[in-house]
C-alpha positions in Angstrom: 65.1 153.3 106.3 68.0 155.6 108.2 66.8 159.5 108.5 69.7 160.5 110.4 73.3 161.9 108.4 76.4 163.1 109.8 77.0 166.8 107.8 80.6 167.8 106.2 81.1 171.1 105.8 83.9 171.4 103.2 84.9 174.5 104.2 85.8 174.1 108.0 85.3 170.2 108.4 82.6 170.4 110.9 80.0 167.6 111.7 77.1 167.4 112.9 73.9 165.0 113.0 71.1 166.5 111.6 67.6 164.7 110.7 65.9 164.5 106.9 62.9 165.3 105.8 61.5 161.5 104.8 60.3 162.7 101.7 62.3 165.8 100.5 65.3 167.2 99.8 67.0 169.9 101.0 68.2 172.3 99.2 70.3 174.0 101.9 72.3 174.0 104.5 73.6 176.7 106.7 77.1 175.2 108.8 77.1 175.9 112.6 80.4 176.1 112.8 81.2 178.6 109.5 78.3 180.0 108.6 79.2 178.6 105.1 75.6 178.0 103.0 75.7 174.2 102.3 74.1 173.9 98.3 74.0 170.2 96.3 77.3 169.6 94.6 76.7 168.8 90.5 74.2 165.9 89.9 73.8 165.7 93.5 69.8 166.2 94.9 70.9 167.4 97.8 73.2 168.9 100.9 72.8 165.1 102.5 73.5 163.2 99.1 76.4 166.1 98.5 78.1 166.6 102.7 75.8 163.6 104.4 77.6 159.7 105.5 74.0 159.0 104.8 72.3 159.4 101.7 68.3 161.1 101.4 65.4 158.6 101.8 64.1 158.9 98.4 67.8 157.8 97.4 68.1 155.1 99.7 64.2 154.2 99.0 65.4 153.7 95.7 68.9 151.7 96.5 66.3 149.3 98.6 64.1 148.4 95.4 67.3 147.7 93.2 67.6 151.2 91.3 70.0 152.9 90.5 69.4 157.1 91.5 70.9 159.2 91.3 68.9 162.5 93.3 65.8 161.9 94.4 63.5 162.1 91.6 65.4 160.0 89.1 66.7 156.7 88.5 
């Protein structure tokens, strides 16, 4: 399981490598470039699933087990 994901801000395109929480969703992230407060897109559980290059750990685990997960809490 990967715990690092690179978030890309949709406003200024700044990229930042961040560590994801292993057992929870992160709902907000403040861009270190422009200060935009990122929130999950509709249908996503967290900012990593919306703006990261690696989905959050709960989604990675579901995929590893052969399940289809749309978000951290569901299949």
